[in-house]
C-alpha positions, -999 to 999 in steps of 0.1 A, spaced: 37 439 310 43 430 275 75 437 257 80 454 224 91 430 196 125 443 183 145 412 174 129 388 150 144 352 140 132 335 109 136 297 108 134 270 79 152 238 73 184 247 58 186 286 61 193 288 24 159 293 5 130 305 25 144 321 58 171 342 42 147 354 15 120 362 43 149 378 65 161 404 35 125 410 26 116 418 62 144 442 64 133 457 31 98 462 42 107 476 75 131 501 61 106 512 35 83 520 64 111 537 83 107 511 113 139 500 131 136 463 136 163 436 136 159 404 115 180 374 114 176 338 101 187 303 108 181 266 100 182 233 115 208 218 91 238 233 73 226 225 38 249 250 18 272 279 22 251 302 1 216 313 -4 197 294 -31 200 312 -67 164 316 -70 160 333 -37 189 356 -46 173 364 -79 141 375 -63 158 397 -40 180 411 -67 148 418 -88 135 440 -59 171 458 -56 175 440 -21 212 437 -13 219 403 3 258 403 -1 263 397 36 244 366 39 259 336 58 238 305 68 234 300 104 224 270 125 198 273 152 211 275 187 202 282 222 221 316 221 204 326 187 170 316 202 175 335 234 183 369 221 153 372 198 116 385 211 100 366 183 108 335 164 89 329 131 92 294 115 80 285 79 64 252 91 47 239 120 72 211 123 100 236 128 80 253 156 74 219 173 111 209 169 123 241 185 98 238 216 109 202 219 146 207 216 149 241 233 120 239 257 142 250 286 145 286 270 124 311 288 90 320 269 102 297 238 64 285 233 49 319 236 74 337 212 76 309 187 49 308 159 46 301 121 47 330 97 12 322 85 -2 317 121 13 351 131 -8 365 102 -37 346 115 -37 322 84 -35 284 83 -8 261 68 29 259 62 53 276 36 64 246 18 101 241 10 107 251 -26 141 234 -30 129 203 -49 104 223 -71 103 239 -105 110 273 -110 75 287 -113 65 271 -81 95 284 -64 87 318 -75 50 313 -63 65 304 -28 89 333 -27 59 358 -35 39 339 -7 68 347 16 71 382 6 33 388 11 32 373 46 65 389 56 49 425 46 20 415 67 40 403 95 60 437 95 27 457 97 14 434 124 46 439 145 43 477 141 7 477 155 17 453 183 45 476 192 23 509 191 1 491 217 27 480 242 
C-alpha cells in the first residue's frame, strides 16, 4: 500500500538560497489551494545564518512571510521524518543516498525537483550569479514548486 505524501523536505547546498525559497513557496502554493502539507528545508553545509537577500526579496514581493526561517543541516532524523525528499541537483540526491543509505526507503523517497515534475536537469545555485540570473532561477524554482504541489495533490488523491 502506498503512503500519502504529507511531509516534504527540500534540500540544496547551503540552505540559504534555493531550498528556503522553495520551502516558503511550497507553503504558499499549498495554502492557496487549501491543502495541508508540511514543508521544511535543509542544506549540506552551514553557509550563513540567514536566507539570501535575493530570495528574501522574491518572497517579500509575493507577500510571503519568511521571518521564522533558520537554516538547517541535513541529518538522519530530518531525513527519516519526511515522506518525500526533493533536491535541487542530482549530486545532492546521490550524496544523500550515499551518506544516508541505511535510512529505510531513502532511494525511493529522494528525487530532484525537476525529475519529480518529469523534467530533466538541475536547478543551479544562484549564489555566484548576477541579479538577473538569480531572479530567473527563483522563477524556475517557483514554477517547479507549484507543479510539485499539484502533483502531490494528485498522488494523494490516488492513495
